[in-house]
C-alpha positions in Angstrom: -6.1 10.0 3.6 -6.7 11.5 0.4 -6.4 7.9 -1.6 -5.5 7.7 -5.5 -6.6 4.7 -7.6 -5.2 3.8 -10.4 -7.3 1.6 -12.1 -8.8 0.8 -15.3 -11.0 -1.7 -14.7 -14.5 -0.3 -14.5 -15.8 -3.2 -11.6 -12.6 -3.0 -9.6 -12.3 0.5 -9.5 -15.7 0.7 -8.7 -14.5 -2.0 -5.9 -12.1 -0.1 -4.9 -13.4 3.6 -4.5 -16.9 2.0 -2.9 -14.1 0.4 0.3 -11.9 3.4 0.4 -15.3 5.5 0.7 -16.7 3.7 3.5 -13.2 3.2 6.1 -13.7 7.4 5.7 -11.2 7.9 4.0 -10.9 10.4 0.0 -10.6 8.4 -3.3 -10.1 9.3 -6.9 -10.0 6.6 -9.8 -7.9 7.3 -12.4 -8.0 5.3 -15.5 -5.2 6.8 -17.7 -1.9 9.0 -16.5 -1.7 12.6 -17.8 1.3 14.7 -17.4 0.6 15.5 -13.9 -1.0 13.3 -11.5 -3.3 14.3 -9.2 -2.1 14.9 -5.0 -2.8 12.0 -3.1 -1.4 10.4 0.5 -1.8 6.6 -0.6 -1.7 5.3 -4.7 -3.4 1.7 -5.2 -1.0 1.1 -8.5 -2.9 -2.0 -10.7 0.5 -3.6 -12.2 -0.5 -6.0 -14.0 -2.4 -3.2 -16.0 -1.3 -2.2 -19.9 -3.0 1.4 -19.9 -1.2 2.5 -16.2 2.2 1.0 -17.0 3.5 0.4 -13.1 7.1 1.3 -14.4 6.8 4.8 -16.0 3.9 5.0 -12.5 5.5 4.2 -9.4 8.2 5.9 -9.8 6.0 9.4 -10.9 4.7 8.7 -8.0 7.2 8.0 -5.3 9.5 11.3 -6.6 5.7 13.4 -5.9 6.3 11.1 -1.7 3.0 9.6 -2.2 3.3 6.1 -0.5 2.4 3.4 -2.9 0.4 0.6 -2.9 0.9 -1.9 -5.5 -1.0 -5.6 -6.4 -1.6 -8.1 -8.6 -2.6 -11.7 -8.6 -1.3 -13.9 -6.0 0.0 -16.5 -9.1 1.3 -13.4 -10.9 4.8 -14.0 -9.3 6.2 -11.4 -12.0 4.8 -8.4 -11.7 5.1 -8.8 -7.7 8.2 -8.9 -8.5 8.2 -5.3 -10.8 5.9 -3.4 -7.8 9.4 -3.9 -5.8 12.3 -3.4 -7.8 10.4 -0.8 -9.1 10.2 0.9 -5.0 5.9 0.8 -4.1 6.0 0.7 -0.3 3.4 -2.5 -0.2 3.4 -5.1 -2.6 0.4 -7.2 -2.1 -2.8 -9.7 -4.0 -5.9 -8.9 -4.8 -7.3 -11.3 -1.9 -5.0 -8.9 0.4 -6.7 -5.5 -1.7 -10.6 -6.6 -1.2 -9.9 -8.3 1.6 -7.7 -6.5 4.5 -7.7 -3.2 2.9 -8.2 -1.0 5.9 -4.8 -3.3 7.4 -3.5 -2.1 3.8 -4.5 1.5 4.4 -3.0 1.4 8.7 -0.1 0.2 7.3 0.7 3.3 4.7 0.5 6.1 7.8 
């Protein structure tokens, strides 16, 4: 599976990419929104990023048929709600992305 990681936090992007690759998938980190989005099967989107506005990004990904996983801190309830309203297929906390990524990816297939 090709996983697009929309993340502008260097620590998160390195960690997520390494985890996705370790689970046997192809990973690409994107740190800014371009006119054309790369092709992928699944996208992991940081709902709290200012440089990667979820309100623009999630609908574009969904229109391309990409399974979208939005993530935010467990106390960032408004961001989780935003992810649901925008149509994310899954909205999870940062700790779920960190400790249960294999399950998150499994649910997307």
